[in-house]
N, CA and C atoms as a LAMMPS dump frame, in Angstrom:
ITEM: TIMESTEP
0
ITEM: NUMBER OF ATOMS
336
ITEM: BOX BOUNDS ff ff ff
-5.0000000000000000e+02 5.0000000000000000e+02
-5.0000000000000000e+02 5.0000000000000000e+02
-5.0000000000000000e+02 5.0000000000000000e+02
ITEM: ATOMS id mol type element x y z
1 1 1 N 186.769 339.795 -85.858
2 1 2 C 185.502 339.009 -85.604
3 1 3 C 185.656 337.5 -86.215
4 2 1 N 185.373 336.585 -85.248
5 2 2 C 185.301 335.33 -85.684
6 2 3 C 184.183 334.949 -86.796
7 3 1 N 184.56 333.828 -87.307
8 3 2 C 183.726 333.078 -88.079
9 3 3 C 182.389 332.405 -87.74
10 4 1 N 182.674 332.318 -86.379
11 4 2 C 181.283 331.512 -85.78
12 4 3 C 180.505 332.788 -85.425
13 5 1 N 181.008 334.1 -85.219
14 5 2 C 180.277 335.261 -84.777
15 5 3 C 179.229 335.869 -86.192
16 6 1 N 180.137 335.886 -87.316
17 6 2 C 179.719 336.247 -88.819
18 6 3 C 178.356 335.317 -88.982
19 7 1 N 178.713 334.054 -88.745
20 7 2 C 177.635 333.078 -89.201
21 7 3 C 176.561 333.317 -88.547
22 8 1 N 176.458 333.275 -86.872
23 8 2 C 175.303 333.538 -86.207
24 8 3 C 174.449 334.986 -86.588
25 9 1 N 175.532 335.961 -86.811
26 9 2 C 174.782 337.193 -87.354
27 9 3 C 174.252 337.118 -88.831
28 10 1 N 174.642 336.26 -89.629
29 10 2 C 173.752 335.99 -90.702
30 10 3 C 172.752 335.173 -90.465
31 11 1 N 172.622 334.409 -89.585
32 11 2 C 171.623 333.576 -89.161
33 11 3 C 170.478 334.271 -88.545
34 12 1 N 170.797 335.147 -87.597
35 12 2 C 169.835 336.129 -87.132
36 12 3 C 169.178 336.763 -87.959
37 13 1 N 169.766 337.728 -88.962
38 13 2 C 169.216 338.349 -90.152
39 13 3 C 168.601 337.8 -91.1
40 14 1 N 168.82 336.61 -91.281
41 14 2 C 167.917 335.799 -92.191
42 14 3 C 166.844 335.559 -91.307
43 15 1 N 166.81 334.997 -90.265
44 15 2 C 165.642 334.716 -89.346
45 15 3 C 164.785 335.839 -89.307
46 16 1 N 165.162 337.076 -88.914
47 16 2 C 164.416 338.309 -88.825
48 16 3 C 163.671 338.609 -90.293
49 17 1 N 164.392 338.645 -91.361
50 17 2 C 163.856 338.57 -92.55
51 17 3 C 162.925 337.509 -92.963
52 18 1 N 162.953 336.256 -92.542
53 18 2 C 161.93 335.223 -92.846
54 18 3 C 160.815 335.85 -91.846
55 19 1 N 160.979 335.997 -90.714
56 19 2 C 159.9 336.38 -89.8
57 19 3 C 159.067 337.537 -90.509
58 20 1 N 159.815 338.453 -91.015
59 20 2 C 159.072 339.896 -91.29
60 20 3 C 158.592 339.475 -92.723
61 21 1 N 158.814 338.619 -93.574
62 21 2 C 158.108 338.271 -94.738
63 21 3 C 156.805 337.097 -94.244
64 22 1 N 156.893 336.341 -93.361
65 22 2 C 156.01 335.662 -92.634
66 22 3 C 154.941 336.664 -92.263
67 23 1 N 155.252 337.8 -91.614
68 23 2 C 154.049 338.484 -91.082
69 23 3 C 153.643 339.307 -92.119
70 24 1 N 153.979 339.72 -93.217
71 24 2 C 153.592 340.473 -94.279
72 24 3 C 152.791 339.754 -95.274
73 25 1 N 152.89 338.503 -95.274
74 25 2 C 152.46 337.686 -96.081
75 25 3 C 150.81 336.467 -95.219
76 26 1 N 151.089 336.721 -93.926
77 26 2 C 150.304 336.044 -93.005
78 26 3 C 150.84 334.61 -93.13
79 27 1 N 152.036 334.135 -93.221
80 27 2 C 152.348 332.983 -93.206
81 27 3 C 152.875 332.37 -91.749
82 28 1 N 152.093 331.594 -91.101
83 28 2 C 152.499 331.22 -89.794
84 28 3 C 153.563 330.648 -89.478
85 29 1 N 153.975 329.548 -90.553
86 29 2 C 155.014 328.919 -90.443
87 29 3 C 156.276 329.456 -90.733
88 30 1 N 156.42 330.61 -91.702
89 30 2 C 157.385 331.5 -91.913
90 30 3 C 157.634 332.432 -90.516
91 31 1 N 156.67 332.866 -89.983
92 31 2 C 157.018 333.548 -88.906
93 31 3 C 157.606 332.934 -87.536
94 32 1 N 157.024 331.835 -87.255
95 32 2 C 157.265 330.746 -86.34
96 32 3 C 158.999 330.52 -86.615
97 33 1 N 159.177 329.959 -88.008
98 33 2 C 160.534 329.72 -88.36
99 33 3 C 161.498 330.77 -88.503
100 34 1 N 161.143 331.826 -88.757
101 34 2 C 162.063 333.286 -88.903
102 34 3 C 162.635 333.3 -87.432
103 35 1 N 161.39 333.399 -86.484
104 35 2 C 161.607 333.961 -85.001
105 35 3 C 162.406 332.517 -84.053
106 36 1 N 162.61 331.455 -84.901
107 36 2 C 163.304 330.353 -84.19
108 36 3 C 164.754 330.378 -84.625
109 37 1 N 164.836 330.762 -86.146
110 37 2 C 166.123 331.145 -86.862
111 37 3 C 167.027 332.304 -85.814
112 38 1 N 166.064 333.465 -85.706
113 38 2 C 166.727 334.666 -85.252
114 38 3 C 167.095 334.149 -83.632
115 39 1 N 166.468 333.246 -82.803
116 39 2 C 166.826 332.968 -81.66
117 39 3 C 168.233 331.831 -81.799
118 40 1 N 168.141 331.36 -82.538
119 40 2 C 169.166 330.143 -82.894
120 40 3 C 170.378 331.146 -83.243
121 41 1 N 170.437 332.32 -83.978
122 41 2 C 171.535 333.177 -84.288
123 41 3 C 172.008 333.944 -83.129
124 42 1 N 171.079 334.366 -82.29
125 42 2 C 171.678 335.137 -81.082
126 42 3 C 171.914 334.14 -80.139
127 43 1 N 171.617 332.904 -80.148
128 43 2 C 172.253 332.186 -78.779
129 43 3 C 173.597 331.583 -79.613
130 44 1 N 173.676 331.32 -80.733
131 44 2 C 175.225 331.231 -81.264
132 44 3 C 176.276 332.349 -80.817
133 45 1 N 175.58 333.554 -81.239
134 45 2 C 176.483 334.74 -80.97
135 45 3 C 176.942 334.723 -79.65
136 46 1 N 176.04 334.139 -78.629
137 46 2 C 176.453 334.512 -77.22
138 46 3 C 177.573 333.133 -76.93
139 47 1 N 177.291 332.23 -77.596
140 47 2 C 178.102 331.13 -77.4
141 47 3 C 179.384 331.707 -77.899
142 48 1 N 179.549 332.206 -79.152
143 48 2 C 180.767 332.58 -79.642
144 48 3 C 181.62 333.736 -78.755
145 49 1 N 180.76 334.426 -78.335
146 49 2 C 181.35 335.42 -77.389
147 49 3 C 181.936 335.002 -76.001
148 50 1 N 181.151 333.887 -75.575
149 50 2 C 181.638 333.212 -74.495
150 50 3 C 183.04 332.351 -74.859
151 51 1 N 183.058 331.78 -75.798
152 51 2 C 184.221 331.228 -76.302
153 51 3 C 185.545 332.035 -76.438
154 52 1 N 185.292 333.37 -76.745
155 52 2 C 186.311 334.345 -76.999
156 52 3 C 186.843 334.573 -75.675
157 53 1 N 185.51 334.973 -74.822
158 53 2 C 185.843 335.399 -73.274
159 53 3 C 186.742 334.127 -72.479
160 54 1 N 186.37 332.847 -73.129
161 54 2 C 187.006 331.92 -72.277
162 54 3 C 188.686 332.045 -72.633
163 55 1 N 188.794 332.025 -73.906
164 55 2 C 189.944 332.014 -74.425
165 55 3 C 191.076 332.903 -73.957
166 56 1 N 190.294 334.463 -73.867
167 56 2 C 191.224 335.546 -73.555
168 56 3 C 191.544 335.206 -71.639
169 57 1 N 190.388 334.753 -71.182
170 57 2 C 190.902 334.356 -69.731
171 57 3 C 192.191 333.48 -69.637
172 58 1 N 191.968 332.295 -70.474
173 58 2 C 192.833 331.295 -70.249
174 58 3 C 194.515 332.01 -70.576
175 59 1 N 194.496 332.864 -71.684
176 59 2 C 195.781 333.691 -72.058
177 59 3 C 195.86 334.507 -70.811
178 60 1 N 195.355 335.217 -70.297
179 60 2 C 195.656 336.028 -69.052
180 60 3 C 195.956 335.23 -67.958
181 61 1 N 195.344 333.986 -67.362
182 61 2 C 195.794 333.168 -66.509
183 61 3 C 197.345 332.602 -66.754
184 62 1 N 197.612 332.09 -67.971
185 62 2 C 198.816 331.622 -68.459
186 62 3 C 199.78 332.932 -68.433
187 63 1 N 199.352 333.852 -68.608
188 63 2 C 200.799 335.144 -68.324
189 63 3 C 200.883 335.535 -66.896
190 64 1 N 199.679 335.345 -65.947
191 64 2 C 199.992 335.487 -64.642
192 64 3 C 200.766 334.338 -64.093
193 65 1 N 200.598 333.174 -64.467
194 65 2 C 201.323 331.943 -64.081
195 65 3 C 203.017 332.289 -64.312
196 66 1 N 203.159 332.454 -65.561
197 66 2 C 204.343 332.734 -66.222
198 66 3 C 205.091 333.817 -64.995
199 67 1 N 204.645 335.019 -64.868
200 67 2 C 204.916 336.058 -63.984
201 67 3 C 205.117 335.492 -62.564
202 68 1 N 204.414 334.762 -62.332
203 68 2 C 204.573 334.718 -61.019
204 68 3 C 205.97 333.175 -60.921
205 69 1 N 205.82 332.463 -61.487
206 69 2 C 207.146 331.554 -61.876
207 69 3 C 208.346 332.418 -62.034
208 70 1 N 208.432 333.379 -62.766
209 70 2 C 209.463 334.158 -62.887
210 70 3 C 209.833 334.68 -61.512
211 71 1 N 208.732 335.414 -60.656
212 71 2 C 209.188 336.253 -59.586
213 71 3 C 209.553 335.373 -58.505
214 72 1 N 209.121 333.917 -58.641
215 72 2 C 209.578 333.071 -57.475
216 72 3 C 211.165 332.496 -58.311
217 73 1 N 211.55 332.505 -59.465
218 73 2 C 212.763 332.032 -59.566
219 73 3 C 213.891 333.241 -59.391
220 74 1 N 213.463 334.484 -59.335
221 74 2 C 214.112 335.684 -59.014
222 74 3 C 214.006 335.805 -57.606
223 75 1 N 213.329 335.232 -56.777
224 75 2 C 213.2 335.508 -55.344
225 75 3 C 214.339 334.427 -54.833
226 76 1 N 214.3 333.375 -55.523
227 76 2 C 215.011 332.24 -55.313
228 76 3 C 216.475 332.448 -55.62
229 77 1 N 216.846 333.081 -56.538
230 77 2 C 218.051 333.407 -57.227
231 77 3 C 218.88 334.349 -56.077
232 78 1 N 218.031 335.745 -55.535
233 78 2 C 218.328 336.522 -54.951
234 78 3 C 218.779 335.77 -53.272
235 79 1 N 217.648 334.867 -52.731
236 79 2 C 218.096 334.589 -51.704
237 79 3 C 219.352 333.606 -51.533
238 80 1 N 219.588 332.627 -52.784
239 80 2 C 220.655 332.077 -52.682
240 80 3 C 222.092 332.885 -52.514
241 81 1 N 221.822 334.095 -53.426
242 81 2 C 223.162 335.047 -53.22
243 81 3 C 223.373 335.592 -51.905
244 82 1 N 222.081 336.13 -51.256
245 82 2 C 222.413 336.329 -49.994
246 82 3 C 223.164 335.52 -49.005
247 83 1 N 222.526 334.324 -49.128
248 83 2 C 223.101 333.217 -48.146
249 83 3 C 224.483 332.817 -48.605
250 84 1 N 224.855 332.93 -49.843
251 84 2 C 226.033 332.633 -50.224
252 84 3 C 227.213 334.021 -49.84
253 85 1 N 226.564 334.953 -49.698
254 85 2 C 227.474 336.011 -49.394
255 85 3 C 227.387 336.054 -47.809
256 86 1 N 226.737 335.486 -47.105
257 86 2 C 226.667 335.194 -45.706
258 86 3 C 227.673 334.473 -45.381
259 87 1 N 227.732 333.341 -46.043
260 87 2 C 228.557 331.919 -45.627
261 87 3 C 229.662 332.542 -45.92
262 88 1 N 230.173 333.126 -47.086
263 88 2 C 231.545 333.649 -47.701
264 88 3 C 232.104 334.524 -46.563
265 89 1 N 231.142 335.434 -46.031
266 89 2 C 231.754 336.394 -45.05
267 89 3 C 232.035 335.766 -43.761
268 90 1 N 231.367 334.827 -43.092
269 90 2 C 231.374 334.32 -41.904
270 90 3 C 231.615 332.658 -42.092
271 91 1 N 232.244 332.05 -42.429
272 91 2 C 232.054 330.664 -43.006
273 91 3 C 232.058 329.865 -41.393
274 92 1 N 232.642 329.9 -40.426
275 92 2 C 232.73 329.417 -39.287
276 92 3 C 231.355 329.588 -38.566
277 93 1 N 230.658 330.895 -38.586
278 93 2 C 229.219 331.012 -37.708
279 93 3 C 228.371 330.202 -38.765
280 94 1 N 228.589 330.191 -40.163
281 94 2 C 227.862 329.453 -41.292
282 94 3 C 227.641 327.864 -40.685
283 95 1 N 228.93 327.452 -40.453
284 95 2 C 229.07 325.723 -40.204
285 95 3 C 228.438 325.65 -38.928
286 96 1 N 228.696 326.535 -37.919
287 96 2 C 227.781 326.279 -36.45
288 96 3 C 226.235 326.264 -36.841
289 97 1 N 226.146 327.273 -37.221
290 97 2 C 224.452 327.088 -37.434
291 97 3 C 223.945 325.926 -38.08
292 98 1 N 224.63 325.627 -39.529
293 98 2 C 224.307 324.174 -40.203
294 98 3 C 224.316 323.147 -39.251
295 99 1 N 225.156 323.159 -38.153
296 99 2 C 225.752 322.058 -37.385
297 99 3 C 224.204 321.768 -36.297
298 100 1 N 224.2 323.12 -35.696
299 100 2 C 222.687 322.978 -35.231
300 100 3 C 221.506 322.843 -35.58
301 101 1 N 221.039 323.346 -36.538
302 101 2 C 220.207 323.063 -37.456
303 101 3 C 220.029 321.283 -37.604
304 102 1 N 221.575 320.8 -38.137
305 102 2 C 221.052 319.203 -38.103
306 102 3 C 220.958 318.497 -36.882
307 103 1 N 221.611 319.054 -35.83
308 103 2 C 221.393 318.462 -34.694
309 103 3 C 219.816 318.496 -34.279
310 104 1 N 219.173 319.841 -34.191
311 104 2 C 217.647 319.696 -33.991
312 104 3 C 216.678 319.021 -35.102
313 105 1 N 217.382 318.875 -35.986
314 105 2 C 216.389 317.93 -37.116
315 105 3 C 216.32 316.588 -36.549
316 106 1 N 217.554 316.121 -36.138
317 106 2 C 217.868 314.794 -35.672
318 106 3 C 216.993 314.51 -34.339
319 107 1 N 217.199 315.593 -33.57
320 107 2 C 216.161 315.264 -32.329
321 107 3 C 215.096 315.095 -32.587
322 108 1 N 214.233 316.093 -33.523
323 108 2 C 213.01 315.678 -33.613
324 108 3 C 212.66 314.338 -34.49
325 109 1 N 213.634 314.188 -35.343
326 109 2 C 213.029 312.967 -36.067
327 109 3 C 213.151 311.922 -35.03
328 110 1 N 213.788 311.599 -34.344
329 110 2 C 214.129 310.672 -33.388
330 110 3 C 213.002 310.586 -32.349
331 111 1 N 212.579 311.457 -31.905
332 111 2 C 211.483 311.819 -31.015
333 111 3 C 210.114 311.277 -31.565
334 112 1 N 209.909 311.269 -32.81
335 112 2 C 208.83 311.021 -33.855
336 112 3 C 208.516 309.648 -33.523
């Protein structure tokens, strides 16, 4: 439990006690003050919970980004290895394909 949550809980309990004392002795100021302090404690508790949820979400997103990066790097390495195996197995065909791709790109660039 975070320090903010503990503080807000104490504030809420104190407000409830103040309001109860105000009710018991008929002090309208203590009643209102206690209810305000209770509401303040509850709102701080909600804010503390929201902060925890945001931190957890940020941690999850960071983990997902790391995982996506690792998957991309692994796929790139696997693709590089497959292409290297194909080129090593058929070097003339690889050279011919590379030449055709270069020629096609040259045509596209000069037409634009």
